[in-house]
N, CA, C, O and the ligand as a Tripos MOL2 file, in Angstrom:
@<TRIPOS>MOLECULE
protein
  225   223    57     0     0
PROTEIN
NO_CHARGES

@<TRIPOS>ATOM
      1 N          29.9220    0.6980   23.7330 N.3       1 MET1
      2 CA         29.4450    0.2030   24.8470 C.3       1 MET1
      3 C          30.1820    0.5600   26.1670 C.2       1 MET1
      4 O          31.4110    0.5850   26.0930 O.2       1 MET1
      5 N          29.6790    0.8040   27.2170 N.am      2 ALA2
      6 CA         30.2140    1.2070   28.5820 C.3       2 ALA2
      7 C          30.8370    0.1760   29.0330 C.2       2 ALA2
      8 O          30.2200   -0.8880   29.0590 O.2       2 ALA2
      9 N          32.1860    0.2260   29.4930 N.am      3 LYS3
     10 CA         32.7690   -0.7000   30.3960 C.3       3 LYS3
     11 C          32.3490   -0.7140   31.6170 C.2       3 LYS3
     12 O          31.9580    0.3200   32.1580 O.2       3 LYS3
     13 N          32.3680   -1.9000   32.2380 N.am      4 LYS4
     14 CA         31.8730   -2.2140   33.5240 C.3       4 LYS4
     15 C          33.1040   -1.9460   34.6430 C.2       4 LYS4
     16 O          34.1660   -2.5680   34.6550 O.2       4 LYS4
     17 N          32.7360   -0.9210   35.5430 N.am      5 GLY5
     18 CA         33.7240   -0.5830   36.3990 C.3       5 GLY5
     19 C          33.3620   -1.0270   37.8600 C.2       5 GLY5
     20 O          32.1850   -1.0900   38.2130 O.2       5 GLY5
     21 N          34.2980   -1.3020   38.6160 N.am      6 LYS6
     22 CA         34.0870   -1.7290   40.0590 C.3       6 LYS6
     23 C          34.8470   -0.8370   40.8150 C.2       6 LYS6
     24 O          35.9400   -0.3930   40.4620 O.2       6 LYS6
     25 N          34.1430   -0.5200   42.0800 N.am      7 LEU7
     26 CA         34.8810    0.4160   43.0220 C.3       7 LEU7
     27 C          35.8340   -0.1700   43.6290 C.2       7 LEU7
     28 O          35.7340   -1.3290   44.0320 O.2       7 LEU7
     29 N          37.0080    0.6440   43.7890 N.am      8 LYS8
     30 CA         38.1720   -0.0340   44.3290 C.3       8 LYS8
     31 C          38.6240    0.6990   45.4200 C.2       8 LYS8
     32 O          38.7350    1.9200   45.3010 O.2       8 LYS8
     33 N          38.9280    0.0920   46.5620 N.am      9 CYS9
     34 CA         39.4330    0.8170   47.7910 C.3       9 CYS9
     35 C          40.6240    1.4070   47.6570 C.2       9 CYS9
     36 O          41.5140    0.5990   47.3910 O.2       9 CYS9
     37 N          40.9560    2.4850   47.7420 N.am     10 PRO10
     38 CA         42.3530    3.2520   47.7060 C.3      10 PRO10
     39 C          43.2210    2.7660   48.8090 C.2      10 PRO10
     40 O          44.4460    2.8520   48.7160 O.2      10 PRO10
     41 N          42.6880    2.3050   49.7530 N.am     11 LYS11
     42 CA         43.6840    1.8790   50.8040 C.3      11 LYS11
     43 C          44.0500    0.6080   50.9190 C.2      11 LYS11
     44 O          45.2060    0.3910   51.2830 O.2      11 LYS11
     45 N          43.3060   -0.3270   50.6850 N.am     12 CYS12
     46 CA         43.7030   -1.8050   50.5820 C.3      12 CYS12
     47 C          43.5180   -2.5560   49.3510 C.2      12 CYS12
     48 O          43.8240   -3.7460   49.2850 O.2      12 CYS12
     49 N          42.9980   -1.8670   48.3090 N.am     13 GLY13
     50 CA         43.0050   -2.4080   47.0200 C.3      13 GLY13
     51 C          41.6710   -3.2880   46.6870 C.2      13 GLY13
     52 O          41.3450   -3.5950   45.5410 O.2      13 GLY13
     53 N          40.9710   -3.6370   47.8320 N.am     14 SER14
     54 CA         40.0500   -4.6400   47.6300 C.3      14 SER14
     55 C          38.8720   -3.9980   46.6980 C.2      14 SER14
     56 O          38.7210   -2.7770   46.7420 O.2      14 SER14
     57 N          38.1130   -4.7150   45.9350 N.am     15 THR15
     58 CA         36.9260   -4.2880   45.1950 C.3      15 THR15
     59 C          35.7470   -4.6230   45.8700 C.2      15 THR15
     60 O          34.7230   -4.3110   45.2630 O.2      15 THR15
     61 N          35.5870   -5.2200   47.0570 N.am     16 ASP16
     62 CA         34.6470   -5.3870   47.7500 C.3      16 ASP16
     63 C          33.9920   -4.0440   48.4710 C.2      16 ASP16
     64 O          33.9510   -3.8830   49.6910 O.2      16 ASP16
     65 N          33.5940   -3.3030   47.6870 N.am     17 VAL17
     66 CA         33.0480   -2.0610   48.3180 C.3      17 VAL17
     67 C          31.5090   -1.8030   48.0890 C.2      17 VAL17
     68 O          31.0130   -1.7640   46.9630 O.2      17 VAL17
     69 N          30.8640   -1.6450   49.1500 N.am     18 LYS18
     70 CA         29.4360   -1.4870   49.0720 C.3      18 LYS18
     71 C          28.9870   -0.0180   49.6680 C.2      18 LYS18
     72 O          29.7250    0.6660   50.3770 O.2      18 LYS18
     73 N          27.7140    0.3380   49.2840 N.am     19 ARG19
     74 CA         27.2820    1.3380   49.9940 C.3      19 ARG19
     75 C          26.9400    1.3150   51.5180 C.2      19 ARG19
     76 O          26.4200    0.3140   52.0120 O.2      19 ARG19
     77 N          27.1950    2.2740   52.1600 N.am     20 ASP20
     78 CA         27.2150    2.2760   53.6780 C.3      20 ASP20
     79 C          25.8760    2.9260   53.9780 C.2      20 ASP20
     80 O          25.6530    4.1280   53.8270 O.2      20 ASP20
     81 N          24.9280    1.9490   54.4540 N.am     21 LEU21
     82 CA         23.5760    2.5350   54.7960 C.3      21 LEU21
     83 C          23.3410    2.3640   56.1500 C.2      21 LEU21
     84 O          22.1770    2.1760   56.5030 O.2      21 LEU21
     85 N          24.3540    2.3980   57.0950 N.am     22 SER22
     86 CA         24.3550    2.2450   58.3820 C.3      22 SER22
     87 C          23.5300    3.4700   59.0730 C.2      22 SER22
     88 O          22.7720    3.2840   60.0250 O.2      22 SER22
     89 N          23.7680    4.7480   58.4800 N.am     23 ASN23
     90 CA         23.3100    5.7640   58.9220 C.3      23 ASN23
     91 C          21.8260    6.1020   58.1010 C.2      23 ASN23
     92 O          21.8180    6.2820   56.8830 O.2      23 ASN23
     93 N          20.6780    6.1570   58.8680 N.am     24 PRO24
     94 CA         19.5790    6.3040   57.9020 C.3      24 PRO24
     95 C          19.4370    7.6700   57.1310 C.2      24 PRO24
     96 O          18.7180    7.7850   56.1380 O.2      24 PRO24
     97 N          20.2180    8.7490   57.6960 N.am     25 ILE25
     98 CA         20.0940    9.9260   56.9840 C.3      25 ILE25
     99 C          20.6820    9.8060   55.5960 C.2      25 ILE25
    100 O          20.3530   10.5880   54.7030 O.2      25 ILE25
    101 N          21.5280    8.8530   55.4190 N.am     26 TRP26
    102 CA         22.2560    8.5410   54.0370 C.3      26 TRP26
    103 C          21.2290    7.8510   53.0950 C.2      26 TRP26
    104 O          21.5370    7.6370   51.9230 O.2      26 TRP26
    105 N          20.0830    7.5210   53.5620 N.am     27 GLY27
    106 CA         19.2110    6.6230   52.7240 C.3      27 GLY27
    107 C          18.0840    7.4730   52.1690 C.2      27 GLY27
    108 O          17.1320    6.8950   51.6460 O.2      27 GLY27
    109 N          18.1110    8.7520   52.2360 N.am     28 ILE28
    110 CA         16.9930    9.4740   51.7990 C.3      28 ILE28
    111 C          17.3720   10.3060   50.6560 C.2      28 ILE28
    112 O          16.8150   11.3940   50.5170 O.2      28 ILE28
    113 N          18.2520    9.9170   49.8280 N.am     29 GLY29
    114 CA         18.5950   10.5000   48.5940 C.3      29 GLY29
    115 C          19.7940   11.4260   48.5900 C.2      29 GLY29
    116 O          20.2460   11.8510   47.5270 O.2      29 GLY29
    117 N          20.2690   11.7150   49.6610 N.am     30 ILE30
    118 CA         21.5610   12.3500   49.7350 C.3      30 ILE30
    119 C          22.7520   11.5750   49.5230 C.2      30 ILE30
    120 O          22.6790   10.3560   49.6810 O.2      30 ILE30
    121 N          23.7950   12.0880   49.2000 N.am     31 ALA31
    122 CA         25.0710   11.1050   48.7530 C.3      31 ALA31
    123 C          25.1210   10.2140   49.8950 C.2      31 ALA31
    124 O          25.0560   10.5470   51.0780 O.2      31 ALA31
    125 N          25.2590    8.8990   49.3600 N.am     32 THR32
    126 CA         25.6400    8.0170   50.4520 C.3      32 THR32
    127 C          27.0670    7.5140   50.0790 C.2      32 THR32
    128 O          27.4780    7.1350   48.9830 O.2      32 THR32
    129 N          27.6360    7.5960   51.1220 N.am     33 PRO33
    130 CA         29.0900    7.2090   51.3310 C.3      33 PRO33
    131 C          29.3590    5.8240   50.8950 C.2      33 PRO33
    132 O          28.3430    5.1370   51.0040 O.2      33 PRO33
    133 N          30.3320    5.2090   50.4610 N.am     34 TYR34
    134 CA         30.8960    3.8160   50.3660 C.3      34 TYR34
    135 C          31.7540    3.2500   51.2320 C.2      34 TYR34
    136 O          32.7380    3.8890   51.6050 O.2      34 TYR34
    137 N          31.5230    2.0290   51.6590 N.am     35 LYS35
    138 CA         32.4280    1.3850   52.5130 C.3      35 LYS35
    139 C          33.1250    0.1220   52.1460 C.2      35 LYS35
    140 O          32.5320   -0.8920   51.7760 O.2      35 LYS35
    141 N          34.3460    0.2290   52.2600 N.am     36 CYS36
    142 CA         35.2160   -1.2360   51.9170 C.3      36 CYS36
    143 C          34.9410   -2.2530   53.0250 C.2      36 CYS36
    144 O          35.2060   -2.0990   54.2170 O.2      36 CYS36
    145 N          34.4390   -3.1870   52.5210 N.am     37 GLN37
    146 CA         34.1100   -4.2650   53.4060 C.3      37 GLN37
    147 C          35.1470   -5.0880   53.9240 C.2      37 GLN37
    148 O          34.9300   -5.9890   54.7340 O.2      37 GLN37
    149 N          36.4070   -4.7630   53.4210 N.am     38 ASP38
    150 CA         37.6460   -5.5670   53.9850 C.3      38 ASP38
    151 C          38.3090   -4.6200   54.9750 C.2      38 ASP38
    152 O          38.7050   -5.1210   56.0270 O.2      38 ASP38
    153 N          38.4660   -3.4360   54.7940 N.am     39 CYS39
    154 CA         39.3920   -2.5360   55.7950 C.3      39 CYS39
    155 C          38.3900   -1.7020   56.4820 C.2      39 CYS39
    156 O          38.6840   -1.1820   57.5580 O.2      39 CYS39
    157 N          37.1630   -1.5200   55.9180 N.am     40 GLY40
    158 CA         36.2350   -0.3810   56.8280 C.3      40 GLY40
    159 C          36.3520    0.9640   56.3600 C.2      40 GLY40
    160 O          35.7060    1.8910   56.8490 O.2      40 GLY40
    161 N          37.3180    1.1070   55.2440 N.am     41 TYR41
    162 CA         37.5460    2.5390   54.7990 C.3      41 TYR41
    163 C          36.2390    3.0610   54.1340 C.2      41 TYR41
    164 O          35.5720    2.3480   53.3840 O.2      41 TYR41
    165 N          35.9080    4.3390   54.4460 N.am     42 ARG42
    166 CA         34.5060    4.7710   54.1650 C.3      42 ARG42
    167 C          34.9500    6.2560   53.4340 C.2      42 ARG42
    168 O          35.8200    7.0030   53.8820 O.2      42 ARG42
    169 N          34.2630    6.4640   52.3900 N.am     43 SER43
    170 CA         34.4540    7.6570   51.5410 C.3      43 SER43
    171 C          33.1670    7.7540   50.5530 C.2      43 SER43
    172 O          32.4350    6.8740   50.1010 O.2      43 SER43
    173 N          33.1760    9.1030   50.4010 N.am     44 PHE44
    174 CA         31.9880    9.4070   49.1760 C.3      44 PHE44
    175 C          32.6300    9.0190   47.7260 C.2      44 PHE44
    176 O          31.9410    8.7950   46.7320 O.2      44 PHE44
    177 N          33.7840    8.9810   47.7520 N.am     45 PHE45
    178 CA         34.4870    8.6720   46.5090 C.3      45 PHE45
    179 C          35.4950    7.5480   46.4500 C.2      45 PHE45
    180 O          36.5120    7.4680   47.1400 O.2      45 PHE45
    181 N          35.0830    6.6990   45.5450 N.am     46 PHE46
    182 CA         36.1700    5.5400   45.5760 C.3      46 PHE46
    183 C          36.5510    5.4530   44.1090 C.2      46 PHE46
    184 O          35.6220    5.4590   43.3010 O.2      46 PHE46
    185 N          37.8490    5.3700   43.6380 N.am     47 PRO47
    186 CA         38.0600    5.3860   42.3130 C.3      47 PRO47
    187 C          37.6700    4.0960   41.6200 C.2      47 PRO47
    188 O          37.7380    3.0410   42.2520 O.2      47 PRO47
    189 N          37.2610    4.1160   40.3500 N.am     48 LYS48
    190 CA         36.7390    3.0670   39.6340 C.3      48 LYS48
    191 C          37.8830    2.1230   39.1820 C.2      48 LYS48
    192 O          38.9650    2.6480   38.9180 O.2      48 LYS48
    193 N          37.7550    0.8620   39.0740 N.am     49 TYR49
    194 CA         38.5510    0.0340   38.6600 C.3      49 TYR49
    195 C          38.0200   -0.5470   37.3990 C.2      49 TYR49
    196 O          36.8550   -0.9390   37.3350 O.2      49 TYR49
    197 N          38.8260   -0.6110   36.4120 N.am     50 TYR50
    198 CA         38.3080   -1.2570   35.0530 C.3      50 TYR50
    199 C          39.1790   -2.5240   34.7210 C.2      50 TYR50
    200 O          40.3500   -2.4820   34.3420 O.2      50 TYR50
    201 N          38.5380   -3.4880   34.8920 N.am     51 LYS51
    202 CA         39.2040   -4.6100   34.5840 C.3      51 LYS51
    203 C          39.6450   -4.5980   33.1120 C.2      51 LYS51
    204 O          38.7720   -4.4570   32.2560 O.2      51 LYS51
    205 N          40.8550   -4.7260   32.7710 N.am     52 GLU52
    206 CA         41.4010   -4.7810   31.4000 C.3      52 GLU52
    207 C          41.9730   -6.1920   31.1370 C.2      52 GLU52
    208 O          41.9870   -6.6410   29.9910 O.2      52 GLU52
    209 N          42.4210   -6.8600   32.1370 N.am     53 GLU53
    210 CA         43.1390   -8.0270   31.8350 C.3      53 GLU53
    211 C          42.1220   -9.2350   32.2320 C.2      53 GLU53
    212 O          41.1510   -9.0310   32.9620 O.2      53 GLU53
    213 N          42.4250  -10.4800   31.6970 N.am     54 LYS54
    214 CA         41.8510  -11.6320   32.1160 C.3      54 LYS54
    215 C          41.6360  -11.9630   33.4590 C.2      54 LYS54
    216 O          42.5830  -11.8470   34.2360 O.2      54 LYS54
    217 N          40.5570  -12.3520   33.8590 N.am     55 GLU55
    218 CA         40.4900  -12.8560   35.0910 C.3      55 GLU55
    219 C          41.1870  -14.1560   35.4110 C.2      55 GLU55
    220 O          41.1390  -15.0960   34.6180 O.2      55 GLU55
    221 N          41.8560  -14.2290   36.6010 N.am     56 GLU56
    222 CA         42.7250  -15.5550   36.7690 C.3      56 GLU56
    223 C          42.1230  -16.1720   37.8920 C.2      56 GLU56
    224 O          42.5530  -17.2470   38.3110 O.2      56 GLU56
    225 ZN         39.9840   -1.3430   51.9760 Zn       57 ZN57
@<TRIPOS>BOND
     1     1     2 1
     2     2     3 1
     3     3     4 2
     4     3     5 am
     5     5     6 1
     6     6     7 1
     7     7     8 2
     8     7     9 am
     9     9    10 1
    10    10    11 1
    11    11    12 2
    12    11    13 am
    13    13    14 1
    14    14    15 1
    15    15    16 2
    16    15    17 am
    17    17    18 1
    18    18    19 1
    19    19    20 2
    20    19    21 am
    21    21    22 1
    22    22    23 1
    23    23    24 2
    24    23    25 am
    25    25    26 1
    26    26    27 1
    27    27    28 2
    28    27    29 am
    29    29    30 1
    30    30    31 1
    31    31    32 2
    32    31    33 am
    33    33    34 1
    34    34    35 1
    35    35    36 2
    36    35    37 am
    37    37    38 1
    38    38    39 1
    39    39    40 2
    40    39    41 am
    41    41    42 1
    42    42    43 1
    43    43    44 2
    44    43    45 am
    45    45    46 1
    46    46    47 1
    47    47    48 2
    48    47    49 am
    49    49    50 1
    50    50    51 1
    51    51    52 2
    52    51    53 am
    53    53    54 1
    54    54    55 1
    55    55    56 2
    56    55    57 am
    57    57    58 1
    58    58    59 1
    59    59    60 2
    60    59    61 am
    61    61    62 1
    62    62    63 1
    63    63    64 2
    64    63    65 am
    65    65    66 1
    66    66    67 1
    67    67    68 2
    68    67    69 am
    69    69    70 1
    70    70    71 1
    71    71    72 2
    72    71    73 am
    73    73    74 1
    74    74    75 1
    75    75    76 2
    76    75    77 am
    77    77    78 1
    78    78    79 1
    79    79    80 2
    80    79    81 am
    81    81    82 1
    82    82    83 1
    83    83    84 2
    84    83    85 am
    85    85    86 1
    86    86    87 1
    87    87    88 2
    88    87    89 am
    89    89    90 1
    90    90    91 1
    91    91    92 2
    92    91    93 am
    93    93    94 1
    94    94    95 1
    95    95    96 2
    96    95    97 am
    97    97    98 1
    98    98    99 1
    99    99   100 2
   100    99   101 am
   101   101   102 1
   102   102   103 1
   103   103   104 2
   104   103   105 am
   105   105   106 1
   106   106   107 1
   107   107   108 2
   108   107   109 am
   109   109   110 1
   110   110   111 1
   111   111   112 2
   112   111   113 am
   113   113   114 1
   114   114   115 1
   115   115   116 2
   116   115   117 am
   117   117   118 1
   118   118   119 1
   119   119   120 2
   120   119   121 am
   121   121   122 1
   122   122   123 1
   123   123   124 2
   124   123   125 am
   125   125   126 1
   126   126   127 1
   127   127   128 2
   128   127   129 am
   129   129   130 1
   130   130   131 1
   131   131   132 2
   132   131   133 am
   133   133   134 1
   134   134   135 1
   135   135   136 2
   136   135   137 am
   137   137   138 1
   138   138   139 1
   139   139   140 2
   140   139   141 am
   141   141   142 1
   142   142   143 1
   143   143   144 2
   144   143   145 am
   145   145   146 1
   146   146   147 1
   147   147   148 2
   148   147   149 am
   149   149   150 1
   150   150   151 1
   151   151   152 2
   152   151   153 am
   153   153   154 1
   154   154   155 1
   155   155   156 2
   156   155   157 am
   157   157   158 1
   158   158   159 1
   159   159   160 2
   160   159   161 am
   161   161   162 1
   162   162   163 1
   163   163   164 2
   164   163   165 am
   165   165   166 1
   166   166   167 1
   167   167   168 2
   168   167   169 am
   169   169   170 1
   170   170   171 1
   171   171   172 2
   172   171   173 am
   173   173   174 1
   174   174   175 1
   175   175   176 2
   176   175   177 am
   177   177   178 1
   178   178   179 1
   179   179   180 2
   180   179   181 am
   181   181   182 1
   182   182   183 1
   183   183   184 2
   184   183   185 am
   185   185   186 1
   186   186   187 1
   187   187   188 2
   188   187   189 am
   189   189   190 1
   190   190   191 1
   191   191   192 2
   192   191   193 am
   193   193   194 1
   194   194   195 1
   195   195   196 2
   196   195   197 am
   197   197   198 1
   198   198   199 1
   199   199   200 2
   200   199   201 am
   201   201   202 1
   202   202   203 1
   203   203   204 2
   204   203   205 am
   205   205   206 1
   206   206   207 1
   207   207   208 2
   208   207   209 am
   209   209   210 1
   210   210   211 1
   211   211   212 2
   212   211   213 am
   213   213   214 1
   214   214   215 1
   215   215   216 2
   216   215   217 am
   217   217   218 1
   218   218   219 1
   219   219   220 2
   220   219   221 am
   221   221   222 1
   222   222   223 1
   223   223   224 2
@<TRIPOS>SUBSTRUCTURE
     1 MET1         2 RESIDUE 1 A MET
     2 ALA2         6 RESIDUE 1 A ALA
     3 LYS3        10 RESIDUE 1 A LYS
     4 LYS4        14 RESIDUE 1 A LYS
     5 GLY5        18 RESIDUE 1 A GLY
     6 LYS6        22 RESIDUE 1 A LYS
     7 LEU7        26 RESIDUE 1 A LEU
     8 LYS8        30 RESIDUE 1 A LYS
     9 CYS9        34 RESIDUE 1 A CYS
    10 PRO10       38 RESIDUE 1 A PRO
    11 LYS11       42 RESIDUE 1 A LYS
    12 CYS12       46 RESIDUE 1 A CYS
    13 GLY13       50 RESIDUE 1 A GLY
    14 SER14       54 RESIDUE 1 A SER
    15 THR15       58 RESIDUE 1 A THR
    16 ASP16       62 RESIDUE 1 A ASP
    17 VAL17       66 RESIDUE 1 A VAL
    18 LYS18       70 RESIDUE 1 A LYS
    19 ARG19       74 RESIDUE 1 A ARG
    20 ASP20       78 RESIDUE 1 A ASP
    21 LEU21       82 RESIDUE 1 A LEU
    22 SER22       86 RESIDUE 1 A SER
    23 ASN23       90 RESIDUE 1 A ASN
    24 PRO24       94 RESIDUE 1 A PRO
    25 ILE25       98 RESIDUE 1 A ILE
    26 TRP26      102 RESIDUE 1 A TRP
    27 GLY27      106 RESIDUE 1 A GLY
    28 ILE28      110 RESIDUE 1 A ILE
    29 GLY29      114 RESIDUE 1 A GLY
    30 ILE30      118 RESIDUE 1 A ILE
    31 ALA31      122 RESIDUE 1 A ALA
    32 THR32      126 RESIDUE 1 A THR
    33 PRO33      130 RESIDUE 1 A PRO
    34 TYR34      134 RESIDUE 1 A TYR
    35 LYS35      138 RESIDUE 1 A LYS
    36 CYS36      142 RESIDUE 1 A CYS
    37 GLN37      146 RESIDUE 1 A GLN
    38 ASP38      150 RESIDUE 1 A ASP
    39 CYS39      154 RESIDUE 1 A CYS
    40 GLY40      158 RESIDUE 1 A GLY
    41 TYR41      162 RESIDUE 1 A TYR
    42 ARG42      166 RESIDUE 1 A ARG
    43 SER43      170 RESIDUE 1 A SER
    44 PHE44      174 RESIDUE 1 A PHE
    45 PHE45      178 RESIDUE 1 A PHE
    46 PHE46      182 RESIDUE 1 A PHE
    47 PRO47      186 RESIDUE 1 A PRO
    48 LYS48      190 RESIDUE 1 A LYS
    49 TYR49      194 RESIDUE 1 A TYR
    50 TYR50      198 RESIDUE 1 A TYR
    51 LYS51      202 RESIDUE 1 A LYS
    52 GLU52      206 RESIDUE 1 A GLU
    53 GLU53      210 RESIDUE 1 A GLU
    54 LYS54      214 RESIDUE 1 A LYS
    55 GLU55      218 RESIDUE 1 A GLU
    56 GLU56      222 RESIDUE 1 A GLU
    57 ZN57       225 GROUP 0 **** ****
Protein backbone atom coordinates (compact mmCIF):
# COMPACT_ATOMS: atom_id res chain seq x y z
CA MET A 1 0.00 0.00 0.00
CA ALA A 2 1.16 3.47 -0.71
CA LYS A 3 2.03 5.73 2.13
CA LYS A 4 0.17 8.93 2.49
CA GLY A 5 2.46 11.86 1.98
CA LYS A 6 1.93 15.48 2.72
CA LEU A 7 3.68 18.32 1.02
CA LYS A 8 6.03 20.12 3.31
CA CYS A 9 7.33 23.62 2.93
CA PRO A 10 11.13 23.58 2.78
CA LYS A 11 11.26 27.10 4.11
CA CYS A 12 9.20 27.05 7.26
CA GLY A 13 8.39 23.36 7.64
CA SER A 14 4.65 23.80 7.49
CA THR A 15 2.54 21.11 5.88
CA ASP A 16 -0.21 23.57 5.10
CA VAL A 17 0.62 23.61 1.41
CA LYS A 18 -2.00 24.04 -1.23
CA ARG A 19 -2.15 24.53 -4.94
CA ASP A 20 -1.88 28.13 -5.94
CA LEU A 21 -4.70 28.85 -8.35
CA SER A 22 -4.40 32.61 -8.16
CA ASN A 23 -3.25 32.78 -11.75
CA PRO A 24 -5.85 31.43 -14.20
CA ILE A 25 -3.22 30.25 -16.65
CA TRP A 26 -2.23 27.67 -14.09
CA GLY A 27 -5.69 26.17 -14.05
CA ILE A 28 -5.74 24.92 -17.61
CA GLY A 29 -3.72 21.80 -17.19
CA ILE A 30 -0.24 23.18 -17.11
CA ALA A 31 1.82 22.58 -14.03
CA THR A 32 0.31 24.36 -11.09
CA PRO A 33 2.63 25.68 -8.45
CA TYR A 34 2.03 24.99 -4.82
CA LYS A 35 1.98 27.63 -2.18
CA CYS A 36 2.69 27.45 1.50
CA GLN A 37 -0.21 28.98 3.39
CA ASP A 38 2.01 29.90 6.29
CA CYS A 39 4.92 31.78 4.80
CA GLY A 40 3.76 32.25 1.23
CA TYR A 41 6.60 30.28 -0.32
CA ARG A 42 5.65 29.17 -3.81
CA SER A 43 7.24 26.46 -5.87
CA PHE A 44 6.43 23.81 -8.43
CA PHE A 45 8.04 21.28 -6.23
CA PHE A 46 7.64 20.67 -2.56
CA PRO A 47 9.30 17.77 -0.84
CA LYS A 48 6.93 15.15 0.43
CA TYR A 49 6.71 14.52 4.06
CA TYR A 50 5.84 11.06 5.22
CA LYS A 51 4.59 10.70 8.68
CA GLU A 52 6.33 7.81 10.31
CA GLU A 53 5.86 8.64 13.93
CA LYS A 54 2.74 8.79 15.95
CA GLU A 55 0.81 11.98 15.85
CA GLU A 56 0.92 13.85 19.09
ZN1 LIG B 1 6.26 27.92 4.45
